[in-house]
C-alpha positions in Angstrom: 127.5 62.2 121.4 128.6 64.6 124.1 125.3 66.1 125.1 126.7 68.7 127.4 129.0 70.0 124.7 126.0 70.3 122.3 124.0 72.2 124.9 126.8 74.7 125.4 126.9 75.2 121.7 123.2 76.1 121.8 123.5 78.5 124.7 122.1 82.0 124.8 123.8 83.9 127.6 121.1 86.7 127.7 118.4 84.0 128.0 120.5 82.3 130.7 120.5 85.5 132.7 116.7 85.8 132.3 116.2 82.2 133.5 118.5 82.5 136.5 116.3 85.3 137.8 113.3 83.0 137.6 115.0 79.9 139.2 116.1 80.8 142.7 116.4 77.1 143.7 118.9 76.4 140.9 122.6 77.2 141.1 123.3 80.0 138.6 126.2 78.1 137.0 123.9 75.2 136.3 121.8 77.4 133.9 123.4 77.8 130.5 120.4 79.2 128.6 119.2 76.9 125.8 115.8 78.0 124.6 113.0 75.6 124.7 112.4 75.3 120.9 116.1 74.3 120.5 115.8 71.8 123.3 112.7 70.3 121.7 114.6 69.8 118.4 117.5 68.3 120.3 115.2 65.9 122.2 113.6 64.8 119.0 117.1 64.2 117.5 118.1 62.0 120.4 114.9 60.0 120.3 115.3 59.4 116.6 119.0 58.4 116.9 118.4 55.9 119.7 120.6 57.8 122.1 117.8 59.1 124.3 117.7 56.2 126.7 121.4 56.4 127.5 120.9 60.0 128.5 117.8 59.3 130.5 119.7 56.7 132.5 122.5 59.1 133.3 121.1 60.5 136.5 121.6 62.9 138.2 122.3 65.5 135.6 124.5 68.5 136.4 122.8 71.2 134.4 119.4 72.7 134.5 119.3 72.5 130.7 120.0 68.8 130.9 117.0 68.3 133.1 114.9 70.3 130.7 116.1 68.1 127.9 115.3 65.1 130.0 111.7 66.0 130.6 111.1 66.9 126.9 112.4 63.5 125.9 110.2 61.8 128.5 107.1 63.9 127.7 107.2 62.5 124.1 107.1 58.9 125.3 103.9 57.3 124.1 104.0 54.0 126.1 102.3 54.4 129.4 104.4 51.8 131.4 107.7 53.2 130.0 106.6 56.8 130.8 105.6 55.9 134.3 108.8 54.1 135.0 110.9 57.0 133.7 108.9 59.6 135.6 109.4 57.6 138.9 113.1 57.5 138.2 113.3 61.2 137.5 111.0 62.8 140.1 113.6 62.6 143.0 116.0 64.7 141.0 113.6 67.6 140.2 114.8 70.7 142.0 112.8 73.6 140.5 109.3 74.6 139.4 110.2 74.9 135.7 111.5 71.4 135.2 108.5 70.1 137.2 106.0 71.9 135.1 107.6 71.0 131.8 107.1 67.3 132.5 103.9 66.5 130.6 104.0 62.8 129.5 101.6 62.5 126.6 101.0 58.8 127.5 99.4 59.9 130.8 96.5 61.7 129.0 95.5 58.4 127.3 95.6 56.4 130.5 94.0 58.6 133.1 92.1 55.7 134.7 95.4 53.9 135.4 97.2 57.1 136.4 95.0 58.2 139.2 96.4 55.9 141.8 99.9 57.1 141.1 98.7 60.7 141.3 97.2 60.2 144.7 100.5 58.7 145.9 102.5 61.6 144.5 100.4 64.1 146.4 101.2 62.3 149.6 105.0 62.2 149.0 107.5 63.9 151.3 109.3 65.4 148.3 108.4 69.0 147.4 108.4 68.7 143.6 106.8 65.3 143.6 103.9 66.8 145.5 103.8 69.7 143.0 103.8 67.3 140.1 101.0 65.2 141.6 98.8 68.3 142.1 99.7 69.4 138.5 98.5 66.1 137.2 95.2 66.4 139.1 94.8 69.9 137.5 95.7 68.8 134.0 93.8 65.5 133.8 91.0 65.4 136.4 89.1 68.7 136.3 87.0 67.9 133.3 85.2 64.6 132.3 87.0 62.6 135.0 86.4 65.0 137.8 85.1 63.6 141.1 84.1 65.9 144.1 86.6 64.1 146.3 89.6 65.1 144.2 90.0 68.7 145.5 90.2 67.3 149.0 93.4 65.6 148.0 94.9 69.0 147.2 93.5 70.7 150.3 94.9 67.9 152.5 98.4 68.8 151.5 99.8 70.9 154.4 103.2 72.1 153.5 105.0 75.4 153.8 107.0 75.3 150.6 106.1 78.2 148.3 106.1 76.1 145.1 103.7 73.6 146.6 101.3 76.3 147.9 101.5 78.1 144.6 100.5 74.9 142.7 97.6 74.4 145.2 96.4 77.9 144.4 96.7 77.3 140.7 94.7 74.1 141.1 91.9 75.7 143.0 91.8 78.7 140.7 91.4 76.3 137.8 88.8 74.3 139.7 86.8 77.5 140.3 86.7 78.0 136.5 85.8 74.4 135.7 84.0 73.0 138.7 82.6 76.0 140.4 79.9 74.3 142.5 82.3 72.0 144.2 85.3 74.3 144.4 83.6 77.3 145.9 82.7 75.4 149.0 86.5 75.3 149.9 86.3 79.1 150.1 82.9 79.6 151.7 84.0 77.3 154.5 87.7 78.1 154.5 89.8 75.0 154.1 93.1 76.3 152.8 95.7 78.3 154.6 95.1 82.1 154.3 97.9 82.7 151.8 96.8 79.9 149.4 93.1 80.8 149.8 93.8 84.4 148.8 96.3 83.5 146.0 93.7 81.1 144.5 91.1 83.9 144.5 93.5 86.3 143.0 94.3 83.9 140.2 90.7 83.1 139.6 89.8 86.8 139.4 92.6 87.2 136.8 91.2 84.3 134.7 89.1 84.9 131.6 87.4 81.6 132.3 85.7 82.8 135.5 82.5 84.8 135.0 82.2 88.4 136.3 79.5 87.4 138.7 81.7 84.7 140.2 84.6 87.1 140.4 82.5 89.6 142.3 81.5 86.9 144.8 85.1 85.7 145.2 86.1 89.2 146.2 83.8 89.0 149.2 85.6 85.8 150.3 89.1 87.2 150.7 90.6 86.7 154.1 
């Protein structure tokens, strides 16, 4: 099967124009505009036909839509070892926030005890989107029953200037303020984050329905 040809058949040029405005790090010609529901159906088709692995092995991809298809195939993988291996292979090729955030391997949720060491390693990477992915995994899997007070320090310890890393740090701490207030608020009472990330996290927490009105009022006093 010629996967690129199929993707071009599924394209929506108006949607491509919309996506290009949201993806400043992706070359405009690499975005062909296949909507996510159609990509999901295509990913399922490839997995069922046995053609998925050939596509996963064909890195790097040329198109943004190919990368989106890749992460949707990979996210459906139920075997932890396979998912981890494929994630490690793909992380160096992620070049935008949307592909990074679409990567949600379902196998990881069932093996959080095994995953944590990998997450720590990803947050300490030199690669921008590997760091973002590591922080996202901390936010997705370790702010509830598996939370430990040391975990937010891993996120605060990341000192990088890239916008998409700092935005994910802000998102993490806004979520932590909603789920683990007593621990998270200390990072704002004794400022630990850079000013931009500090204020962006407060902004996102104030916008969240999961943060109480009393907590929102207090957060407003902590803006820098």
